C-alpha positions as CSV (number, residue, x, y, z in Angstrom):
1,M,12.6,20.0,8.8
2,T,9.9,17.5,8.0
3,V,10.0,13.8,8.8
4,Y,8.5,11.6,6.1
5,N,7.5,8.2,7.3
6,I,7.1,5.6,4.5
7,N,4.8,2.6,4.7
8,L,2.9,0.4,2.2
9,G,-0.7,-0.2,3.1
10,I,-3.2,0.3,5.9
11,G,-6.5,-1.4,6.8
12,W,-9.2,-1.7,9.4
13,A,-7.1,-4.2,11.3
14,N,-3.4,-3.3,11.5
15,S,-0.1,-4.7,12.7
16,G,2.4,-3.3,15.2
17,V,4.1,-1.3,12.4
18,E,1.1,0.9,11.8
19,Y,0.5,1.4,15.6
20,A,4.2,2.3,15.9
21,Q,3.7,4.9,13.3
22,L,0.7,6.2,15.1
23,Y,2.6,6.5,18.4
24,R,5.4,8.3,16.5
25,S,2.9,10.7,15.0
26,K,1.5,11.6,18.4
27,I,5.1,12.2,19.7
28,F,5.9,14.4,16.8
29,Q,2.7,16.4,17.3
30,Q,3.7,17.0,20.9
31,M,7.2,18.0,19.8
32,Q,5.7,20.3,17.1
33,Q,7.8,18.4,14.7
34,P,6.3,18.5,11.2
35,A,5.8,14.9,9.9
36,K,4.0,13.2,7.1
37,F,3.0,9.5,6.8
38,I,3.2,8.2,3.2
39,F,1.3,5.1,2.1
40,L,2.3,3.6,-1.2
41,D,-0.2,0.7,-1.8
42,F,-3.1,1.2,-4.1
43,I,-6.3,1.0,-2.0
44,S,-9.8,0.9,-3.6
45,S,-11.9,-0.9,-1.0
46,D,-12.1,2.2,1.2
47,N,-11.3,5.8,1.2
48,I,-7.8,5.8,2.8
49,E,-8.9,8.7,5.1
50,H,-11.3,6.4,6.8
51,L,-8.5,3.9,7.5
52,T,-6.0,6.4,8.7
53,H,-8.5,8.4,10.7
54,N,-9.8,5.2,12.3
55,L,-6.3,4.4,13.5
56,G,-5.8,8.0,14.8
57,F,-3.8,9.9,12.1
58,R,-4.6,13.5,11.3
59,D,-5.7,14.0,7.7
60,E,-3.2,16.7,7.1
61,D,-0.4,14.4,8.0
62,V,-1.3,11.7,5.5
63,I,0.0,11.4,2.0
64,W,-1.4,8.7,-0.3
65,L,0.8,8.1,-3.4
66,Y,-2.2,7.9,-5.8
67,Q,-3.9,11.0,-4.5
68,Y,-0.8,13.1,-4.0
69,F,-0.7,14.2,-7.7
70,T,-4.3,15.5,-7.6
71,D,-5.5,18.7,-5.8
72,I,-8.1,16.7,-3.8
73,K,-7.1,16.7,-0.1
74,I,-7.3,13.7,2.2
75,A,-10.7,14.0,3.7
76,P,-13.7,11.8,4.8
77,T,-16.2,10.8,2.2
78,T,-19.1,13.3,1.9
79,Y,-20.4,12.3,-1.5
80,R,-24.2,11.5,-1.4
81,T,-26.9,10.0,-3.6
82,D,-28.0,13.5,-4.7
83,D,-24.4,14.1,-5.9
84,L,-24.4,10.9,-7.9
85,E,-27.8,11.5,-9.4
86,Q,-26.7,14.9,-10.7
87,T,-24.1,13.2,-12.9
88,F,-26.7,11.2,-14.8
89,A,-27.3,12.2,-18.4
90,H,-30.8,10.8,-18.4
91,D,-33.6,10.3,-15.8
92,F,-33.7,6.9,-14.2
93,D,-36.8,4.7,-14.6
94,R,-36.7,3.0,-11.2
95,V,-34.6,2.7,-8.1
96,E,-33.8,-0.2,-5.7
97,R,-32.4,0.5,-2.3
98,T,-30.9,-1.9,0.4
99,D,-28.8,-1.3,3.5
100,N,-25.6,-1.5,1.5
101,F,-26.4,0.0,-1.9
102,I,-28.7,2.0,-4.1
103,R,-29.3,0.9,-7.7
104,Y,-30.7,3.0,-10.5
105,Y,-32.2,1.5,-13.7
106,F,-32.2,3.1,-17.1
107,D,-34.5,0.7,-19.0
108,A,-34.3,2.0,-22.5
109,A,-30.6,2.2,-22.6
110,E,-30.2,-1.1,-20.8
111,E,-28.0,0.5,-18.2
112,M,-27.7,0.3,-14.5
113,V,-25.8,2.3,-11.9
114,T,-25.1,0.9,-8.4
115,G,-23.9,3.2,-5.6
116,Y,-22.4,1.5,-2.6
117,F,-22.8,3.1,0.8
118,G,-19.8,3.7,3.1
119,T,-18.5,0.8,5.2
120,K,-19.0,2.8,8.4
121,N,-21.3,5.6,7.2
122,K,-24.4,4.6,5.3
123,A,-25.3,8.2,4.5
124,V,-22.5,8.5,1.9
125,I,-21.6,6.8,-1.4
126,E,-18.0,5.5,-1.6
127,R,-18.1,4.0,-5.1
128,A,-20.5,3.5,-8.0
129,E,-20.5,0.8,-10.7
130,F,-21.8,1.4,-14.2
131,V,-23.2,-1.5,-16.2
132,S,-24.3,-1.3,-19.8
133,K,-26.1,-4.2,-21.5
134,G,-25.0,-6.5,-18.7
135,K,-21.3,-5.5,-18.9
136,L,-19.4,-3.6,-16.3
137,I,-17.8,-0.6,-18.0
138,R,-16.8,1.8,-15.2
139,K,-16.3,2.2,-11.4
140,D,-16.2,5.7,-9.8
141,F,-14.6,6.2,-6.4
142,F,-15.6,9.2,-4.2
143,T,-14.4,11.2,-1.3
144,T,-15.6,14.8,-1.3
145,T,-15.9,14.4,-5.1
146,R,-14.9,11.9,-7.7
147,L,-11.3,10.9,-6.9
148,F,-10.7,8.3,-9.6
149,S,-12.5,6.1,-12.1
150,E,-11.7,2.7,-13.4
151,Y,-12.6,1.6,-16.9
152,Y,-13.4,-1.9,-18.0
153,A,-13.9,-3.9,-21.2
154,P,-15.2,-7.4,-21.6
155,R,-12.5,-10.0,-22.2
156,D,-12.6,-13.8,-21.8
157,D,-16.1,-13.5,-20.2
158,R,-15.0,-11.1,-17.5
159,A,-14.6,-7.4,-16.9
160,Y,-11.0,-6.4,-17.8
161,L,-9.6,-3.3,-16.1
162,Y,-7.6,-1.3,-18.6
163,E,-7.4,2.3,-17.4
164,R,-7.8,4.6,-14.4
165,H,-8.2,8.3,-14.4
166,Y,-7.4,10.4,-11.3
167,F,-9.2,13.7,-11.0
168,N,-8.8,17.2,-9.6
169,N,-11.5,19.1,-7.7
170,D,-12.8,20.7,-10.9
171,G,-13.2,17.3,-12.6
172,S,-10.2,17.7,-14.8
173,V,-7.9,14.7,-15.2
174,A,-4.7,15.0,-13.1
175,Y,-3.1,11.9,-14.6
176,E,-4.0,8.5,-16.1
177,E,-3.0,5.0,-15.3
178,L,-2.9,2.6,-18.3
179,I,-3.1,-1.1,-17.3
180,D,-2.3,-4.3,-19.2
181,G,-2.4,-7.1,-16.7
182,D,0.6,-6.6,-14.4
183,Q,2.0,-3.9,-16.6
184,V,1.2,-0.2,-15.8
185,M,2.0,3.1,-17.3
186,Y,1.2,6.5,-15.7
187,R,0.6,9.4,-18.1
188,F,1.0,13.0,-16.9
189,K,0.9,16.1,-19.0
190,D,4.6,16.4,-19.0
191,R,5.9,12.9,-18.5
192,I,5.2,9.2,-18.8
193,L,6.2,6.7,-16.0
194,Y,6.4,3.0,-16.8
195,H,6.3,1.4,-13.4
196,H,4.9,1.8,-9.9
197,T,8.4,2.4,-8.6
198,E,8.7,5.3,-11.0
199,L,5.6,6.8,-9.5
200,V,7.1,6.4,-6.1
201,A,10.3,8.1,-7.4
202,Y,8.3,11.0,-8.8
203,L,6.6,11.5,-5.5
204,L,9.9,11.6,-3.6
205,Q,11.3,14.0,-6.2
206,S,8.3,16.2,-5.8
207,L,8.7,16.6,-2.1
208,G,11.6,19.0,-2.5
209,L,13.7,17.2,0.1
210,T,16.6,19.0,1.7
211,S,19.5,18.0,4.0
212,Q,17.3,19.0,6.9
213,D,14.5,16.6,6.1
214,V,14.4,13.0,7.3
215,I,12.9,9.9,5.7
216,I,12.0,7.0,8.0
217,L,11.4,3.8,6.2
218,D,9.0,1.5,8.0
219,R,8.4,-0.9,5.2
220,E,10.4,-1.2,2.0
221,T,9.1,-4.3,0.1
222,G,9.3,-3.5,-3.6
223,V,10.3,0.1,-3.1
224,G,13.5,0.0,-1.1
225,S,16.0,0.7,-3.9
226,T,13.7,3.5,-5.2
227,V,13.7,5.2,-1.8
228,F,17.5,4.9,-1.5
229,K,18.0,6.3,-5.0
230,N,15.6,9.2,-4.7
231,K,16.0,10.5,-1.2
232,G,18.2,13.3,-2.4
233,Q,19.9,15.2,0.4
234,A,17.4,14.0,3.0
235,K,18.7,11.8,5.8
236,L,17.5,8.2,5.8
237,G,16.4,6.2,8.9
238,V,15.3,2.5,8.9
239,V,13.1,1.1,11.6
240,V,13.7,-2.5,12.6
241,H,10.3,-3.6,13.8
242,A,11.0,-7.3,14.2
243,E,13.7,-9.8,14.8
244,H,16.4,-8.9,12.2
245,F,17.9,-12.4,11.6
246,S,17.2,-16.1,11.7
247,E,19.2,-17.7,14.5
248,N,18.7,-21.2,13.1
249,Y,20.4,-20.3,9.8
250,T,23.2,-18.2,11.2
251,N,26.7,-19.4,12.1
252,Q,30.2,-18.0,12.6
253,H,30.6,-17.1,9.0
254,H,27.2,-16.4,7.6
255,I,24.0,-14.6,8.8
256,L,20.5,-15.0,7.3
257,W,18.9,-11.6,7.6
258,N,15.2,-11.1,7.9
259,N,14.2,-10.7,4.3
260,F,12.2,-7.6,5.2
261,Y,15.5,-5.9,6.2
262,E,18.1,-7.6,4.0
263,Y,18.2,-4.8,1.4
264,Q,18.5,-2.1,4.0
265,F,21.3,-3.9,5.9
266,T,23.3,-4.6,2.8
267,Q,23.0,-0.9,1.9
268,A,23.9,0.1,5.4
269,S,26.5,2.6,4.2
270,H,23.7,4.6,2.7
271,V,21.6,4.7,5.8
272,D,22.1,7.5,8.2
273,F,20.6,5.7,11.2
274,F,18.9,2.5,12.1
275,I,16.3,2.4,14.9
276,T,15.6,-0.5,17.2
277,A,12.9,-0.5,19.9
278,T,15.0,-2.0,22.6
279,A,18.6,-1.7,23.9
280,A,19.0,-5.5,23.7
281,Q,18.3,-5.5,19.9
282,K,20.6,-2.5,19.4
283,K,23.4,-4.4,21.0
284,V,22.8,-7.5,18.9
285,L,22.5,-5.6,15.7
286,D,25.6,-3.6,16.4
287,R,27.5,-6.8,16.9
288,H,26.1,-8.4,13.7
289,F,26.9,-5.3,11.5
290,K,30.5,-5.5,12.7
291,K,30.9,-9.3,12.4
292,Y,29.1,-10.0,9.2
293,L,29.4,-6.7,7.3
294,G,32.5,-5.2,8.8
295,Q,30.6,-1.9,9.3
296,K,29.5,0.2,12.2
297,P,26.5,2.2,11.1
298,K,24.6,4.4,13.6
299,V,22.0,2.4,15.5
300,V,19.8,4.2,18.0
301,E,17.3,2.8,20.5
302,I,14.0,4.6,20.3
303,P,10.8,3.0,21.7
304,V,8.2,2.5,19.1
305,G,5.5,3.4,21.6
306,N,5.0,5.8,24.4
307,L,2.7,6.4,27.4
308,A,0.8,9.6,28.1
309,A,0.8,8.8,31.8
310,L,1.0,5.9,34.2
311,R,-2.5,4.7,34.9
312,Q,-3.6,3.8,38.4
313,P,-6.7,1.8,39.1
314,E,-9.7,3.8,40.4
315,K,-11.0,0.8,42.2
316,P,-9.4,-2.5,43.4
317,R,-8.2,-4.7,40.5
318,R,-10.4,-7.7,39.9
319,H,-9.0,-10.6,41.9
320,H,-7.3,-13.4,39.8
321,S,-8.2,-11.6,36.6
322,L,-6.0,-12.0,33.5
323,L,-6.1,-10.4,30.1
324,T,-4.3,-10.3,26.8
325,A,-4.6,-7.9,23.8
326,S,-3.4,-8.6,20.3
327,R,-4.3,-9.5,16.8
328,L,-5.7,-13.0,16.9
329,A,-3.0,-14.2,14.6
330,P,-1.2,-17.6,14.6
331,E,2.1,-16.2,15.9
332,K,0.4,-14.8,18.9
333,H,-0.7,-18.3,20.1
334,V,-3.7,-17.0,22.0
335,D,-5.1,-20.5,21.9
336,W,-2.2,-21.6,24.0
337,L,-3.1,-19.0,26.6
338,A,-6.7,-20.3,26.7
339,K,-5.5,-23.9,27.2
340,A,-3.1,-22.7,29.9
341,V,-5.9,-20.9,31.8
342,V,-8.1,-24.0,31.6
343,K,-5.3,-25.8,33.6
344,V,-5.0,-22.8,36.0
345,Q,-8.7,-22.9,36.7
346,Q,-8.4,-26.4,38.1
347,V,-6.1,-24.9,40.8
348,I,-7.5,-21.4,41.1
349,P,-11.3,-21.8,40.5
350,D,-12.1,-18.1,40.3
351,V,-9.5,-17.2,37.7
352,T,-10.9,-15.2,34.7
353,F,-9.3,-14.5,31.3
354,D,-10.4,-11.8,28.9
355,I,-9.1,-11.8,25.3
356,Y,-9.1,-8.4,23.4
357,G,-8.6,-8.2,19.7
358,N,-9.9,-9.7,16.4
359,G,-8.3,-11.9,13.8
360,A,-8.3,-15.1,11.8
361,E,-7.6,-17.3,14.9
362,G,-10.9,-16.2,16.6
363,D,-12.8,-19.4,15.7
364,K,-9.9,-21.6,16.8
365,I,-9.8,-19.9,20.2
366,R,-13.6,-20.2,20.5
367,Q,-13.3,-23.9,19.8
368,V,-10.8,-24.3,22.6
369,I,-13.1,-22.4,25.0
370,S,-16.1,-24.6,23.9
371,D,-14.2,-27.9,24.1
372,N,-13.2,-27.1,27.6
373,H,-16.5,-25.7,28.7
374,A,-14.7,-22.6,29.8
375,E,-17.2,-20.0,28.6
376,A,-17.8,-18.8,32.2
377,Y,-14.3,-17.7,32.8
378,I,-12.6,-17.2,29.3
379,Q,-14.2,-14.6,27.1
380,L,-13.4,-13.0,23.7
381,K,-14.0,-9.3,24.0
382,G,-13.2,-8.2,20.5
383,H,-11.5,-5.0,19.5
384,A,-11.6,-2.2,22.1
385,D,-10.0,1.0,23.1
386,M,-7.6,-0.3,25.7
387,T,-6.7,3.0,27.3
388,A,-8.7,2.5,30.5
389,I,-9.0,-1.3,30.5
390,Y,-5.6,-2.7,31.6
391,E,-5.7,-1.2,35.1
392,N,-8.8,-3.2,36.0
393,Y,-6.9,-6.5,35.8
394,A,-4.5,-8.3,38.1
395,A,-2.0,-9.5,35.4
396,Y,-1.2,-9.6,31.7
397,I,-0.3,-12.8,29.8
398,S,1.3,-13.3,26.4
399,A,2.2,-16.4,24.3
400,S,3.8,-14.6,21.4
401,T,7.0,-16.2,20.4
402,S,8.4,-13.1,18.6
403,E,8.0,-9.5,19.7
404,G,10.3,-6.8,18.4
405,F,8.9,-4.5,21.1
406,G,5.4,-5.3,22.2
407,L,3.2,-2.3,22.4
408,T,0.6,-4.0,24.5
409,L,3.4,-5.1,26.9
410,M,4.3,-1.4,27.3
411,E,0.7,-0.4,27.9
412,A,0.4,-3.2,30.5
413,V,3.4,-2.1,32.5
414,G,2.1,1.5,32.2
415,S,-1.0,0.3,34.1
416,G,1.1,-1.5,36.7
417,L,0.4,-5.0,35.5
418,P,2.7,-8.0,36.2
419,I,3.4,-9.9,33.0
420,I,3.9,-13.5,32.1
421,G,5.4,-14.5,28.7
422,F,8.0,-16.7,26.9
423,D,11.7,-16.0,27.4
424,V,12.2,-14.8,23.8
425,P,13.7,-11.6,22.3
426,Y,13.1,-8.8,22.5
427,G,9.8,-7.4,23.9
428,N,9.3,-10.0,26.6
429,Q,12.8,-9.8,27.9
430,N,12.6,-6.0,27.8
431,F,9.3,-5.7,29.8
432,I,9.4,-8.8,32.0
433,L,11.9,-8.6,35.0
434,P,11.9,-12.2,36.4
435,D,10.6,-12.4,40.0
436,K,10.2,-8.6,40.1
437,N,7.3,-7.8,37.8
438,G,6.5,-11.2,36.4
439,Y,7.9,-14.4,35.0
440,L,9.6,-15.5,31.8
441,V,8.6,-19.0,30.7
442,A,11.2,-21.3,29.0
443,Y,10.7,-21.6,25.3
444,N,12.2,-24.2,22.9
445,E,10.9,-24.7,19.4
446,A,11.4,-28.5,19.8
447,Q,8.8,-28.6,22.6
448,A,5.2,-29.8,22.3
449,I,2.3,-27.5,22.7
450,E,1.4,-29.3,26.0
451,D,4.8,-28.3,27.4
452,Y,4.2,-24.6,26.5
453,T,0.8,-24.5,28.1
454,D,2.1,-26.4,31.2
455,G,4.8,-23.8,31.5
456,L,2.4,-20.9,31.1
457,A,0.0,-22.4,33.6
458,Q,2.6,-23.0,36.2
459,A,3.8,-19.4,35.9
460,I,0.3,-18.0,36.2
461,I,-0.4,-20.1,39.3
462,K,2.8,-19.0,40.8
463,L,1.9,-15.3,40.2
464,L,-1.7,-15.5,41.3
465,E,-0.8,-17.4,44.5
466,Q,1.4,-14.4,45.6
467,P,-0.2,-13.0,48.8
468,D,0.3,-9.5,47.5
469,L,1.1,-8.3,44.0
470,T,1.9,-4.7,45.0
471,A,5.6,-5.1,44.7
472,F,5.2,-6.6,41.2
473,S,2.9,-3.8,40.2
474,Q,5.3,-1.1,41.5
475,A,8.2,-2.7,39.5
476,S,6.1,-2.5,36.3
477,Y,5.3,1.2,37.0
478,Q,9.0,1.9,37.6
479,L,9.9,0.2,34.3
480,A,7.2,2.1,32.5
481,E,8.7,5.5,33.3
482,K,11.2,5.1,30.5
483,Y,8.3,5.1,28.0
484,L,6.5,8.3,29.2
485,N,6.0,10.9,26.5
486,S,8.6,13.3,27.9
487,A,11.3,10.6,27.9
488,V,10.5,9.4,24.3
489,Q,10.3,13.0,23.0
490,A,13.8,13.7,24.4
491,T,15.2,10.6,22.7
492,W,13.7,11.6,19.3
493,R,14.9,15.2,19.7
494,K,18.4,14.0,20.3
495,A,18.3,11.5,17.4
496,L,16.9,14.0,14.8
497,A,19.4,16.7,15.9
498,E,22.3,14.4,15.6
499,V,21.4,13.1,12.2
500,T,20.6,16.5,10.6
501,H,23.6,18.2,12.1
502,D,25.9,19.3,9.3
């Protein structure tokens, strides 16, 4: 049995979906359960291996749709300037080099080749651009060798992409992609495919799926029906990573599903099992399937994360220290946390708040810190390996208004931290036990931001004024035991055995 996990893209900064897949990959490795992680988006800005390896995936577990049909394995880029120069038909006349690229000039032919160094590794060439008489004509993309090339022609005063060739290790063409605007066609030796979804279908058909294999669909946008139609005898699971419906547009007779899951829900009879990360969401989803669809599909609760161990502090936790860790995205409302801590500091002068993560809201948060002259006690720490960081703090705070699970919440309780967050489904209500390991703050969409920050500040003060947080910490540790590797492995074993049992 192999478990095939389907996603769309991946980047240097990722969402909880990619991290959930990473946790799953680690669990499967420990279970010695073969698993592959399939990425379907076209990616040219980086070698996909660099992105998956950066997150923590093993190369042998990754399948990239566009590379799958070549014999070039997923591997880090090793192509160098010497390799590029050996492909030149003529000697270059001069060369220019900067930190980011090397450029070769062929004066007589009026040609120029620019090799771009790796994003993280400046010793390798990730792509090269070929310009003739001032016009871009080709781009080559490299890993251990040339993986694919893009071909361009001038049109309307710009370079127009019309074709890609994907190569094998020996330099032969594995297949071609013909491009006309939004229209694509893939030409193989034995077939022609006329849409991206047909390429996805061909991939699924090529996997040789059996009734003992399992497909887990993490993201389906644009490919859901293709996966359903081409799964063969494999069992199909759908992970519900977020809130599955809109409460404001749901009544006794009609439900508005989350558009990322609507197709899967309406095709529930063809899904072997749905996965929710919490028992609370499983209960709600079960009720909704019965009420609005008149169906009772299999829904299982499997945490999307896991803990290798409960982490104890090696030295006393920093007094009155707070942290949060997340993408700095609008829905995380980290700026609200900063404003709340400013209010807390007026009551508890030695409070500190460290913010881990990167994202588009960084400048907004910096402005809040600057406007309130809070630089001495609120700091942006950027991205970090959080493994040994949580246990140094007194408490974890969150202002997210929607968490399907909350990986950082799990990691925080695994380090014995009390937590403060809004009283919203599902992650906060799952990891925060009011008055035992933290506090849930009332949340109403009609409230003003000032009300939210007041509520957070009051809860933080209440927590930090506790004479002893040991009981709160022990309650978090006790809650975290459910998410230890051994427990999550047992849950996965049971689910996979049940779904593949004939």
